[in-house]
PDB file of N, CA, C and O in Angstrom:
ATOM      1  N   UNK A   1     -55.475 -22.737-264.440  1.00  0.00           N
ATOM      2  CA  UNK A   1     -57.162 -23.587-264.631  1.00  0.00           C
ATOM      3  C   UNK A   1     -57.738 -22.685-265.380  1.00  0.00           C
ATOM      4  O   UNK A   1     -58.655 -23.028-266.127  1.00  0.00           O
ATOM      5  N   UNK A   2     -57.346 -21.485-265.324  1.00  0.00           N
ATOM      6  CA  UNK A   2     -57.934 -20.645-266.297  1.00  0.00           C
ATOM      7  C   UNK A   2     -57.658 -20.602-267.837  1.00  0.00           C
ATOM      8  O   UNK A   2     -58.523 -20.361-268.678  1.00  0.00           O
ATOM      9  N   UNK A   3     -56.499 -20.835-268.068  1.00  0.00           N
ATOM     10  CA  UNK A   3     -55.919 -21.375-269.302  1.00  0.00           C
ATOM     11  C   UNK A   3     -56.816 -22.410-269.955  1.00  0.00           C
ATOM     12  O   UNK A   3     -57.203 -22.487-271.121  1.00  0.00           O
ATOM     13  N   UNK A   4     -57.098 -23.355-268.680  1.00  0.00           N
ATOM     14  CA  UNK A   4     -57.853 -24.784-269.470  1.00  0.00           C
ATOM     15  C   UNK A   4     -59.181 -24.642-269.287  1.00  0.00           C
ATOM     16  O   UNK A   4     -59.859 -25.613-269.624  1.00  0.00           O
ATOM     17  N   UNK A   5     -59.644 -23.871-268.926  1.00  0.00           N
ATOM     18  CA  UNK A   5     -61.008 -23.629-269.105  1.00  0.00           C
ATOM     19  C   UNK A   5     -61.271 -22.518-270.249  1.00  0.00           C
ATOM     20  O   UNK A   5     -62.331 -22.755-270.828  1.00  0.00           O
ATOM     21  N   UNK A   6     -60.704 -21.544-270.665  1.00  0.00           N
ATOM     22  CA  UNK A   6     -60.487 -20.928-271.719  1.00  0.00           C
ATOM     23  C   UNK A   6     -60.254 -21.833-272.958  1.00  0.00           C
ATOM     24  O   UNK A   6     -61.030 -21.834-273.914  1.00  0.00           O
ATOM     25  N   UNK A   7     -59.188 -22.568-272.890  1.00  0.00           N
ATOM     26  CA  UNK A   7     -58.943 -23.513-274.338  1.00  0.00           C
ATOM     27  C   UNK A   7     -60.292 -24.528-274.618  1.00  0.00           C
ATOM     28  O   UNK A   7     -60.757 -24.805-275.724  1.00  0.00           O
ATOM     29  N   UNK A   8     -60.846 -25.061-273.108  1.00  0.00           N
ATOM     30  CA  UNK A   8     -61.644 -25.916-273.222  1.00  0.00           C
ATOM     31  C   UNK A   8     -63.123 -25.039-273.975  1.00  0.00           C
ATOM     32  O   UNK A   8     -63.545 -25.499-275.036  1.00  0.00           O
ATOM     33  N   UNK A   9     -63.862 -23.743-273.331  1.00  0.00           N
ATOM     34  CA  UNK A   9     -64.736 -23.178-274.040  1.00  0.00           C
ATOM     35  C   UNK A   9     -64.539 -22.284-275.141  1.00  0.00           C
ATOM     36  O   UNK A   9     -65.500 -21.700-275.642  1.00  0.00           O
ATOM     37  N   UNK A  10     -63.520 -22.150-275.504  1.00  0.00           N
ATOM     38  CA  UNK A  10     -63.089 -21.462-276.937  1.00  0.00           C
ATOM     39  C   UNK A  10     -63.123 -22.469-278.052  1.00  0.00           C
ATOM     40  O   UNK A  10     -63.966 -22.479-278.948  1.00  0.00           O
ATOM     41  N   UNK A  11     -62.085 -23.351-277.908  1.00  0.00           N
ATOM     42  CA  UNK A  11     -61.625 -24.446-278.947  1.00  0.00           C
ATOM     43  C   UNK A  11     -62.541 -25.640-278.847  1.00  0.00           C
ATOM     44  O   UNK A  11     -63.059 -26.189-279.819  1.00  0.00           O
ATOM     45  N   UNK A  12     -62.693 -25.989-277.601  1.00  0.00           N
ATOM     46  CA  UNK A  12     -63.703 -27.500-277.619  1.00  0.00           C
ATOM     47  C   UNK A  12     -65.177 -27.147-277.890  1.00  0.00           C
ATOM     48  O   UNK A  12     -65.850 -27.760-278.718  1.00  0.00           O
ATOM     49  N   UNK A  13     -65.665 -26.076-277.111  1.00  0.00           N
ATOM     50  CA  UNK A  13     -67.302 -26.080-277.251  1.00  0.00           C
ATOM     51  C   UNK A  13     -67.120 -24.873-278.279  1.00  0.00           C
ATOM     52  O   UNK A  13     -68.164 -24.224-278.345  1.00  0.00           O
ATOM     53  N   UNK A  14     -66.208 -24.429-279.018  1.00  0.00           N
ATOM     54  CA  UNK A  14     -66.380 -23.476-280.288  1.00  0.00           C
ATOM     55  C   UNK A  14     -67.285 -22.184-279.649  1.00  0.00           C
ATOM     56  O   UNK A  14     -68.205 -21.733-280.331  1.00  0.00           O
ATOM     57  N   UNK A  15     -67.068 -21.766-278.679  1.00  0.00           N
ATOM     58  CA  UNK A  15     -67.827 -20.774-278.216  1.00  0.00           C
ATOM     59  C   UNK A  15     -67.084 -19.326-278.798  1.00  0.00           C
ATOM     60  O   UNK A  15     -65.897 -19.323-278.473  1.00  0.00           O
ATOM     61  N   UNK A  16     -67.358 -18.483-279.331  1.00  0.00           N
ATOM     62  CA  UNK A  16     -66.737 -17.303-280.204  1.00  0.00           C
ATOM     63  C   UNK A  16     -66.439 -16.728-278.825  1.00  0.00           C
ATOM     64  O   UNK A  16     -67.076 -16.747-277.771  1.00  0.00           O
ATOM     65  N   UNK A  17     -64.911 -16.056-279.279  1.00  0.00           N
ATOM     66  CA  UNK A  17     -63.975 -15.063-278.126  1.00  0.00           C
ATOM     67  C   UNK A  17     -64.334 -13.966-278.800  1.00  0.00           C
ATOM     68  O   UNK A  17     -63.987 -13.688-279.948  1.00  0.00           O
ATOM     69  N   UNK A  18     -65.497 -12.916-277.623  1.00  0.00           N
ATOM     70  CA  UNK A  18     -65.385 -11.833-277.698  1.00  0.00           C
ATOM     71  C   UNK A  18     -65.526 -11.777-276.191  1.00  0.00           C
ATOM     72  O   UNK A  18     -65.428 -12.661-275.339  1.00  0.00           O
ATOM     73  N   UNK A  19     -65.866 -10.066-276.081  1.00  0.00           N
ATOM     74  CA  UNK A  19     -65.477  -9.361-274.808  1.00  0.00           C
ATOM     75  C   UNK A  19     -67.103  -9.772-274.167  1.00  0.00           C
ATOM     76  O   UNK A  19     -68.189  -9.850-274.742  1.00  0.00           O
ATOM     77  N   UNK A  20     -66.698  -9.987-272.705  1.00  0.00           N
ATOM     78  CA  UNK A  20     -67.605 -10.383-271.921  1.00  0.00           C
ATOM     79  C   UNK A  20     -67.405  -9.834-270.495  1.00  0.00           C
ATOM     80  O   UNK A  20     -66.485 -10.367-269.875  1.00  0.00           O
ATOM     81  N   UNK A  21     -68.065  -8.909-269.888  1.00  0.00           N
ATOM     82  CA  UNK A  21     -68.130  -8.562-268.718  1.00  0.00           C
ATOM     83  C   UNK A  21     -67.678  -8.943-267.654  1.00  0.00           C
ATOM     84  O   UNK A  21     -67.417  -8.264-266.660  1.00  0.00           O
ATOM     85  N   UNK A  22     -67.505 -10.618-267.898  1.00  0.00           N
ATOM     86  CA  UNK A  22     -67.327 -11.438-266.526  1.00  0.00           C
ATOM     87  C   UNK A  22     -65.593 -11.792-266.499  1.00  0.00           C
ATOM     88  O   UNK A  22     -65.029 -12.289-265.524  1.00  0.00           O
ATOM     89  N   UNK A  23     -64.933 -11.429-267.753  1.00  0.00           N
ATOM     90  CA  UNK A  23     -63.801 -11.382-267.662  1.00  0.00           C
ATOM     91  C   UNK A  23     -62.929 -10.502-266.559  1.00  0.00           C
ATOM     92  O   UNK A  23     -61.770 -10.680-266.185  1.00  0.00           O
ATOM     93  N   UNK A  24     -63.662  -9.732-266.262  1.00  0.00           N
ATOM     94  CA  UNK A  24     -62.680  -9.036-265.170  1.00  0.00           C
ATOM     95  C   UNK A  24     -62.984  -9.574-263.486  1.00  0.00           C
ATOM     96  O   UNK A  24     -62.761  -8.932-262.459  1.00  0.00           O
ATOM     97  N   UNK A  25     -63.472 -10.749-263.599  1.00  0.00           N
ATOM     98  CA  UNK A  25     -63.574 -11.347-262.598  1.00  0.00           C
ATOM     99  C   UNK A  25     -62.456 -12.096-262.380  1.00  0.00           C
ATOM    100  O   UNK A  25     -61.970 -12.105-261.249  1.00  0.00           O
ATOM    101  N   UNK A  26     -61.836 -12.884-263.485  1.00  0.00           N
ATOM    102  CA  UNK A  26     -60.796 -13.459-263.866  1.00  0.00           C
ATOM    103  C   UNK A  26     -59.242 -12.392-263.356  1.00  0.00           C
ATOM    104  O   UNK A  26     -58.269 -12.724-262.679  1.00  0.00           O
ATOM    105  N   UNK A  27     -59.492 -11.392-263.858  1.00  0.00           N
ATOM    106  CA  UNK A  27     -58.713 -10.234-263.715  1.00  0.00           C
ATOM    107  C   UNK A  27     -58.062  -9.812-262.370  1.00  0.00           C
ATOM    108  O   UNK A  27     -56.859  -9.601-262.223  1.00  0.00           O
ATOM    109  N   UNK A  28     -59.146  -9.704-261.274  1.00  0.00           N
ATOM    110  CA  UNK A  28     -59.206  -9.178-260.630  1.00  0.00           C
ATOM    111  C   UNK A  28     -58.168 -10.322-259.323  1.00  0.00           C
ATOM    112  O   UNK A  28     -57.403  -9.768-258.534  1.00  0.00           O
ATOM    113  N   UNK A  29     -58.316 -11.641-259.323  1.00  0.00           N
ATOM    114  CA  UNK A  29     -57.588 -12.281-258.503  1.00  0.00           C
ATOM    115  C   UNK A  29     -56.435 -12.553-258.779  1.00  0.00           C
ATOM    116  O   UNK A  29     -55.707 -12.966-257.877  1.00  0.00           O
ATOM    117  N   UNK A  30     -56.019 -12.428-259.881  1.00  0.00           N
ATOM    118  CA  UNK A  30     -54.672 -11.910-260.678  1.00  0.00           C
ATOM    119  C   UNK A  30     -53.929 -11.472-260.436  1.00  0.00           C
ATOM    120  O   UNK A  30     -52.799 -11.959-260.407  1.00  0.00           O
ATOM    121  N   UNK A  31     -54.292 -10.159-260.105  1.00  0.00           N
ATOM    122  CA  UNK A  31     -53.744  -9.032-259.157  1.00  0.00           C
ATOM    123  C   UNK A  31     -53.505  -9.123-257.587  1.00  0.00           C
ATOM    124  O   UNK A  31     -52.490  -8.875-256.936  1.00  0.00           O
ATOM    125  N   UNK A  32     -54.698  -9.535-257.209  1.00  0.00           N
ATOM    126  CA  UNK A  32     -54.791  -9.948-255.784  1.00  0.00           C
ATOM    127  C   UNK A  32     -53.782 -10.655-255.371  1.00  0.00           C
ATOM    128  O   UNK A  32     -52.939 -10.274-254.560  1.00  0.00           O
ATOM    129  N   UNK A  33     -53.833 -11.831-255.972  1.00  0.00           N
ATOM    130  CA  UNK A  33     -52.509 -12.771-255.857  1.00  0.00           C
ATOM    131  C   UNK A  33     -51.092 -12.209-256.252  1.00  0.00           C
ATOM    132  O   UNK A  33     -50.497 -12.156-255.175  1.00  0.00           O
ATOM    133  N   UNK A  34     -50.401 -11.845-257.058  1.00  0.00           N
ATOM    134  CA  UNK A  34     -49.361 -11.324-257.081  1.00  0.00           C
ATOM    135  C   UNK A  34     -49.346 -10.129-256.117  1.00  0.00           C
ATOM    136  O   UNK A  34     -48.317 -10.199-255.446  1.00  0.00           O
ATOM    137  N   UNK A  35     -50.056  -9.103-255.801  1.00  0.00           N
ATOM    138  CA  UNK A  35     -49.810  -8.121-254.566  1.00  0.00           C
ATOM    139  C   UNK A  35     -49.706  -8.962-253.206  1.00  0.00           C
ATOM    140  O   UNK A  35     -48.902  -8.561-252.365  1.00  0.00           O
ATOM    141  N   UNK A  36     -50.341  -9.911-252.984  1.00  0.00           N
ATOM    142  CA  UNK A  36     -50.743 -10.618-251.757  1.00  0.00           C
ATOM    143  C   UNK A  36     -49.121 -11.712-251.617  1.00  0.00           C
ATOM    144  O   UNK A  36     -48.488 -12.033-250.611  1.00  0.00           O
ATOM    145  N   UNK A  37     -48.879 -12.041-253.105  1.00  0.00           N
ATOM    146  CA  UNK A  37     -47.835 -12.893-252.495  1.00  0.00           C
ATOM    147  C   UNK A  37     -46.345 -12.219-252.227  1.00  0.00           C
ATOM    148  O   UNK A  37     -45.497 -12.696-251.472  1.00  0.00           O
ATOM    149  N   UNK A  38     -46.216 -11.074-252.966  1.00  0.00           N
ATOM    150  CA  UNK A  38     -45.272  -9.953-253.188  1.00  0.00           C
ATOM    151  C   UNK A  38     -45.157  -9.270-251.601  1.00  0.00           C
ATOM    152  O   UNK A  38     -44.030  -9.035-251.167  1.00  0.00           O
ATOM    153  N   UNK A  39     -46.466  -8.939-250.692  1.00  0.00           N
ATOM    154  CA  UNK A  39     -46.473  -8.418-249.474  1.00  0.00           C
ATOM    155  C   UNK A  39     -45.871  -9.672-248.264  1.00  0.00           C
ATOM    156  O   UNK A  39     -45.114  -9.525-247.304  1.00  0.00           O
ATOM    157  N   UNK A  40     -46.491 -10.761-248.731  1.00  0.00           N
ATOM    158  CA  UNK A  40     -46.104 -11.944-247.804  1.00  0.00           C
ATOM    159  C   UNK A  40     -44.791 -12.172-247.842  1.00  0.00           C
ATOM    160  O   UNK A  40     -44.164 -12.034-246.792  1.00  0.00           O
ATOM    161  N   UNK A  41     -44.084 -12.576-249.078  1.00  0.00           N
ATOM    162  CA  UNK A  41     -42.519 -12.392-248.888  1.00  0.00           C
ATOM    163  C   UNK A  41     -41.990 -11.601-248.256  1.00  0.00           C
ATOM    164  O   UNK A  41     -41.112 -12.029-247.508  1.00  0.00           O
ATOM    165  N   UNK A  42     -42.288  -9.978-248.255  1.00  0.00           N
ATOM    166  CA  UNK A  42     -41.639  -9.067-247.525  1.00  0.00           C
ATOM    167  C   UNK A  42     -42.087  -9.532-246.099  1.00  0.00           C
ATOM    168  O   UNK A  42     -41.292 -10.347-245.632  1.00  0.00           O
ATOM    169  N   UNK A  43     -42.984  -9.282-245.401  1.00  0.00           N
ATOM    170  CA  UNK A  43     -43.442  -9.176-244.171  1.00  0.00           C
ATOM    171  C   UNK A  43     -42.924 -10.598-243.372  1.00  0.00           C
ATOM    172  O   UNK A  43     -42.745 -10.726-242.161  1.00  0.00           O
ATOM    173  N   UNK A  44     -42.766 -11.486-244.299  1.00  0.00           N
ATOM    174  CA  UNK A  44     -42.365 -12.858-243.586  1.00  0.00           C
ATOM    175  C   UNK A  44     -40.828 -13.209-244.093  1.00  0.00           C
ATOM    176  O   UNK A  44     -40.339 -14.203-243.556  1.00  0.00           O
ATOM    177  N   UNK A  45     -40.242 -12.713-244.787  1.00  0.00           N
ATOM    178  CA  UNK A  45     -38.978 -12.607-244.884  1.00  0.00           C
ATOM    179  C   UNK A  45     -38.871 -14.121-246.205  1.00  0.00           C
ATOM    180  O   UNK A  45     -37.927 -14.911-246.218  1.00  0.00           O
ATOM    181  N   UNK A  46     -39.783 -14.170-246.944  1.00  0.00           N
ATOM    182  CA  UNK A  46     -39.172 -15.403-247.604  1.00  0.00           C
ATOM    183  C   UNK A  46     -39.055 -15.120-249.078  1.00  0.00           C
ATOM    184  O   UNK A  46     -40.015 -15.282-249.832  1.00  0.00           O
ATOM    185  N   UNK A  47     -37.747 -14.649-249.534  1.00  0.00           N
ATOM    186  CA  UNK A  47     -37.240 -14.309-250.684  1.00  0.00           C
ATOM    187  C   UNK A  47     -37.336 -15.362-251.723  1.00  0.00           C
ATOM    188  O   UNK A  47     -37.078 -15.029-252.879  1.00  0.00           O
ATOM    189  N   UNK A  48     -37.667 -16.561-251.473  1.00  0.00           N
ATOM    190  CA  UNK A  48     -37.800 -17.289-252.572  1.00  0.00           C
ATOM    191  C   UNK A  48     -39.070 -17.236-253.599  1.00  0.00           C
ATOM    192  O   UNK A  48     -39.136 -17.792-254.695  1.00  0.00           O
ATOM    193  N   UNK A  49     -40.276 -16.252-252.830  1.00  0.00           N
ATOM    194  CA  UNK A  49     -41.342 -16.258-253.371  1.00  0.00           C
ATOM    195  C   UNK A  49     -41.530 -15.189-253.780  1.00  0.00           C
ATOM    196  O   UNK A  49     -42.672 -14.934-254.162  1.00  0.00           O
ATOM    197  N   UNK A  50     -40.413 -14.075-253.865  1.00  0.00           N
ATOM    198  CA  UNK A  50     -40.306 -13.002-254.824  1.00  0.00           C
ATOM    199  C   UNK A  50     -40.599 -13.407-256.429  1.00  0.00           C
ATOM    200  O   UNK A  50     -41.518 -12.864-257.044  1.00  0.00           O
ATOM    201  N   UNK A  51     -39.804 -14.327-256.992  1.00  0.00           N
ATOM    202  CA  UNK A  51     -39.788 -14.539-258.378  1.00  0.00           C
ATOM    203  C   UNK A  51     -41.388 -14.901-258.659  1.00  0.00           C
ATOM    204  O   UNK A  51     -41.988 -14.354-259.584  1.00  0.00           O
ATOM    205  N   UNK A  52     -41.961 -15.769-257.872  1.00  0.00           N
ATOM    206  CA  UNK A  52     -43.524 -15.846-258.313  1.00  0.00           C
ATOM    207  C   UNK A  52     -44.238 -14.508-258.208  1.00  0.00           C
ATOM    208  O   UNK A  52     -45.324 -14.237-258.719  1.00  0.00           O
ATOM    209  N   UNK A  53     -43.721 -13.971-257.710  1.00  0.00           N
ATOM    210  CA  UNK A  53     -44.782 -12.441-257.497  1.00  0.00           C
ATOM    211  C   UNK A  53     -44.101 -11.338-258.971  1.00  0.00           C
ATOM    212  O   UNK A  53     -44.655 -10.409-259.561  1.00  0.00           O
ATOM    213  N   UNK A  54     -42.802 -11.917-259.154  1.00  0.00           N
ATOM    214  CA  UNK A  54     -42.512 -11.403-260.371  1.00  0.00           C
ATOM    215  C   UNK A  54     -42.502 -11.495-261.935  1.00  0.00           C
ATOM    216  O   UNK A  54     -42.145 -10.875-262.937  1.00  0.00           O
ATOM    217  N   UNK A  55     -43.231 -12.872-261.448  1.00  0.00           N
ATOM    218  CA  UNK A  55     -43.699 -13.358-263.143  1.00  0.00           C
ATOM    219  C   UNK A  55     -45.027 -13.148-263.376  1.00  0.00           C
ATOM    220  O   UNK A  55     -45.383 -12.995-264.545  1.00  0.00           O
ATOM    221  N   UNK A  56     -46.268 -13.089-262.013  1.00  0.00           N
ATOM    222  CA  UNK A  56     -47.186 -13.254-261.595  1.00  0.00           C
ATOM    223  C   UNK A  56     -47.682 -11.432-262.288  1.00  0.00           C
ATOM    224  O   UNK A  56     -48.614 -11.204-263.058  1.00  0.00           O
ATOM    225  N   UNK A  57     -47.013 -10.726-261.881  1.00  0.00           N
ATOM    226  CA  UNK A  57     -47.167  -9.225-262.423  1.00  0.00           C
ATOM    227  C   UNK A  57     -47.264  -9.276-263.601  1.00  0.00           C
ATOM    228  O   UNK A  57     -48.354  -8.839-263.969  1.00  0.00           O
ATOM    229  N   UNK A  58     -46.459  -9.702-264.614  1.00  0.00           N
ATOM    230  CA  UNK A  58     -46.740  -9.653-265.968  1.00  0.00           C
ATOM    231  C   UNK A  58     -48.034 -10.327-266.779  1.00  0.00           C
ATOM    232  O   UNK A  58     -48.723  -9.769-267.634  1.00  0.00           O
ATOM    233  N   UNK A  59     -48.181 -11.826-266.214  1.00  0.00           N
ATOM    234  CA  UNK A  59     -49.267 -12.220-266.147  1.00  0.00           C
ATOM    235  C   UNK A  59     -50.753 -11.175-265.906  1.00  0.00           C
ATOM    236  O   UNK A  59     -51.643 -10.861-266.696  1.00  0.00           O
ATOM    237  N   UNK A  60     -50.571 -10.902-264.728  1.00  0.00           N
ATOM    238  CA  UNK A  60     -51.714 -10.275-264.018  1.00  0.00           C
ATOM    239  C   UNK A  60     -52.122  -8.573-265.482  1.00  0.00           C
ATOM    240  O   UNK A  60     -53.094  -8.342-266.200  1.00  0.00           O
ATOM    241  N   UNK A  61     -51.020  -7.962-265.301  1.00  0.00           N
ATOM    242  CA  UNK A  61     -51.226  -6.741-266.349  1.00  0.00           C
ATOM    243  C   UNK A  61     -51.464  -7.518-267.818  1.00  0.00           C
ATOM    244  O   UNK A  61     -52.210  -6.795-268.479  1.00  0.00           O
ATOM    245  N   UNK A  62     -51.167  -8.514-268.441  1.00  0.00           N
ATOM    246  CA  UNK A  62     -51.495  -8.835-269.796  1.00  0.00           C
ATOM    247  C   UNK A  62     -52.798  -9.290-269.810  1.00  0.00           C
ATOM    248  O   UNK A  62     -53.451  -9.247-270.852  1.00  0.00           O
ATOM    249  N   UNK A  63     -53.392  -9.848-268.476  1.00  0.00           N
ATOM    250  CA  UNK A  63     -55.163  -9.869-268.477  1.00  0.00           C
ATOM    251  C   UNK A  63     -55.476  -8.859-268.364  1.00  0.00           C
ATOM    252  O   UNK A  63     -56.213  -8.392-269.232  1.00  0.00           O
ATOM    253  N   UNK A  64     -55.151  -8.213-267.474  1.00  0.00           N
ATOM    254  CA  UNK A  64     -55.876  -6.572-267.929  1.00  0.00           C
ATOM    255  C   UNK A  64     -55.671  -5.867-269.151  1.00  0.00           C
ATOM    256  O   UNK A  64     -56.505  -5.043-269.527  1.00  0.00           O
ATOM    257  N   UNK A  65     -54.490  -6.149-269.901  1.00  0.00           N
ATOM    258  CA  UNK A  65     -54.562  -5.080-270.947  1.00  0.00           C
ATOM    259  C   UNK A  65     -55.443  -5.920-272.148  1.00  0.00           C
ATOM    260  O   UNK A  65     -55.950  -5.337-273.106  1.00  0.00           O
ATOM    261  N   UNK A  66     -55.545  -7.548-271.900  1.00  0.00           N
ATOM    262  CA  UNK A  66     -56.528  -7.923-272.992  1.00  0.00           C
ATOM    263  C   UNK A  66     -57.840  -7.846-272.697  1.00  0.00           C
ATOM    264  O   UNK A  66     -58.711  -7.905-273.565  1.00  0.00           O
ATOM    265  N   UNK A  67     -58.061  -7.715-271.510  1.00  0.00           N
ATOM    266  CA  UNK A  67     -59.707  -7.348-270.917  1.00  0.00           C
ATOM    267  C   UNK A  67     -60.138  -6.225-271.165  1.00  0.00           C
ATOM    268  O   UNK A  67     -61.295  -6.149-271.580  1.00  0.00           O
ATOM    269  N   UNK A  68     -59.338  -4.993-270.987  1.00  0.00           N
ATOM    270  CA  UNK A  68     -59.403  -3.743-271.268  1.00  0.00           C
ATOM    271  C   UNK A  68     -59.920  -3.425-272.957  1.00  0.00           C
ATOM    272  O   UNK A  68     -60.931  -2.949-273.474  1.00  0.00           O
ATOM    273  N   UNK A  69     -58.534  -4.012-273.483  1.00  0.00           N
ATOM    274  CA  UNK A  69     -58.852  -3.697-274.718  1.00  0.00           C
ATOM    275  C   UNK A  69     -60.307  -4.383-275.609  1.00  0.00           C
ATOM    276  O   UNK A  69     -60.913  -3.953-276.590  1.00  0.00           O
ATOM    277  N   UNK A  70     -60.469  -5.374-274.928  1.00  0.00           N
ATOM    278  CA  UNK A  70     -61.661  -5.829-275.505  1.00  0.00           C
ATOM    279  C   UNK A  70     -62.705  -5.247-275.003  1.00  0.00           C
ATOM    280  O   UNK A  70     -63.690  -5.371-275.730  1.00  0.00           O
ATOM    281  N   UNK A  71     -62.888  -4.645-274.025  1.00  0.00           N
ATOM    282  CA  UNK A  71     -64.000  -3.623-273.993  1.00  0.00           C
ATOM    283  C   UNK A  71     -63.873  -2.254-274.630  1.00  0.00           C
ATOM    284  O   UNK A  71     -64.928  -1.836-275.108  1.00  0.00           O
ATOM    285  N   UNK A  72     -63.061  -1.646-274.716  1.00  0.00           N
ATOM    286  CA  UNK A  72     -62.797  -0.799-275.739  1.00  0.00           C
ATOM    287  C   UNK A  72     -63.394  -1.441-277.129  1.00  0.00           C
ATOM    288  O   UNK A  72     -64.306  -0.920-277.771  1.00  0.00           O
ATOM    289  N   UNK A  73     -63.003  -2.155-277.336  1.00  0.00           N
ATOM    290  CA  UNK A  73     -63.334  -2.490-279.007  1.00  0.00           C
ATOM    291  C   UNK A  73     -64.605  -2.825-278.925  1.00  0.00           C
ATOM    292  O   UNK A  73     -65.272  -2.721-279.954  1.00  0.00           O
ATOM    293  N   UNK A  74     -65.333  -3.371-277.528  1.00  0.00           N
ATOM    294  CA  UNK A  74     -66.959  -3.414-277.529  1.00  0.00           C
ATOM    295  C   UNK A  74     -67.744  -2.418-277.427  1.00  0.00           C
ATOM    296  O   UNK A  74     -68.902  -2.547-277.823  1.00  0.00           O
ATOM    297  N   UNK A  75     -67.262  -1.094-276.827  1.00  0.00           N
ATOM    298  CA  UNK A  75     -67.736   0.340-276.774  1.00  0.00           C
ATOM    299  C   UNK A  75     -67.579   0.831-278.096  1.00  0.00           C
ATOM    300  O   UNK A  75     -68.395   1.716-278.356  1.00  0.00           O
ATOM    301  N   UNK A  76     -66.879   0.577-278.918  1.00  0.00           N
ATOM    302  CA  UNK A  76     -66.241   1.705-280.184  1.00  0.00           C
ATOM    303  C   UNK A  76     -67.194   0.719-281.251  1.00  0.00           C
ATOM    304  O   UNK A  76     -67.591   1.180-282.322  1.00  0.00           O
ATOM    305  N   UNK A  77     -67.478  -0.567-280.854  1.00  0.00           N
ATOM    306  CA  UNK A  77     -68.434  -1.296-282.088  1.00  0.00           C
ATOM    307  C   UNK A  77     -69.835  -0.881-281.522  1.00  0.00           C
ATOM    308  O   UNK A  77     -70.586  -0.736-282.487  1.00  0.00           O
ATOM    309  N   UNK A  78     -70.545  -0.611-280.240  1.00  0.00           N
ATOM    310  CA  UNK A  78     -71.274  -0.173-280.363  1.00  0.00           C
ATOM    311  C   UNK A  78     -71.771   1.325-280.289  1.00  0.00           C
ATOM    312  O   UNK A  78     -72.922   1.759-280.233  1.00  0.00           O
ATOM    313  N   UNK A  79     -70.665   1.925-280.306  1.00  0.00           N
ATOM    314  CA  UNK A  79     -71.278   3.474-280.509  1.00  0.00           C
ATOM    315  C   UNK A  79     -71.044   3.738-281.747  1.00  0.00           C
ATOM    316  O   UNK A  79     -71.427   4.874-282.024  1.00  0.00           O
ATOM    317  N   UNK A  80     -70.297   2.844-283.152  1.00  0.00           N
ATOM    318  CA  UNK A  80     -69.960   2.943-284.357  1.00  0.00           C
ATOM    319  C   UNK A  80     -71.847   3.111-285.108  1.00  0.00           C
ATOM    320  O   UNK A  80     -72.039   4.066-285.860  1.00  0.00           O
ATOM    321  N   UNK A  81     -72.730   2.395-284.888  1.00  0.00           N
ATOM    322  CA  UNK A  81     -74.057   2.789-285.392  1.00  0.00           C
ATOM    323  C   UNK A  81     -74.859   3.427-285.104  1.00  0.00           C
ATOM    324  O   UNK A  81     -75.861   3.670-285.776  1.00  0.00           O
ATOM    325  N   UNK A  82     -74.498   3.982-283.666  1.00  0.00           N
ATOM    326  CA  UNK A  82     -74.966   5.248-282.803  1.00  0.00           C
ATOM    327  C   UNK A  82     -74.345   6.740-283.495  1.00  0.00           C
ATOM    328  O   UNK A  82     -75.007   7.774-283.574  1.00  0.00           O
ATOM    329  N   UNK A  83     -73.277   6.615-283.849  1.00  0.00           N
ATOM    330  CA  UNK A  83     -72.855   7.672-284.331  1.00  0.00           C
ATOM    331  C   UNK A  83     -73.049   7.992-285.758  1.00  0.00           C
ATOM    332  O   UNK A  83     -73.017   9.145-286.186  1.00  0.00           O
ATOM    333  N   UNK A  84     -73.303   6.676-286.672  1.00  0.00           N
ATOM    334  CA  UNK A  84     -73.598   6.916-287.955  1.00  0.00           C
ATOM    335  C   UNK A  84     -75.204   7.480-288.544  1.00  0.00           C
ATOM    336  O   UNK A  84     -75.636   7.867-289.630  1.00  0.00           O
ATOM    337  N   UNK A  85     -75.809   7.265-287.080  1.00  0.00           N
ATOM    338  CA  UNK A  85     -77.718   7.755-287.219  1.00  0.00           C
ATOM    339  C   UNK A  85     -77.954   8.862-286.910  1.00  0.00           C
ATOM    340  O   UNK A  85     -79.111   9.282-286.955  1.00  0.00           O
TER     341      UNK A  85
END
């Protein structure tokens, strides 16, 4: 669903792709879903759920890294004019 909304927002609606702090609200549930699936699989001995958490750990890490890179880029671009003056 997040991918569909992202495509709709940035391609169909032509909204520029830039950092916004609201993206952290998408990163947190991805990480929580991953951890909860992993813990539930171990607690209930549902080994068929382990590959889901194995895949989603990379999805969550990619989302975190992308959002963090956007934050750093935003901070640096905000600080450059301040440092020059």
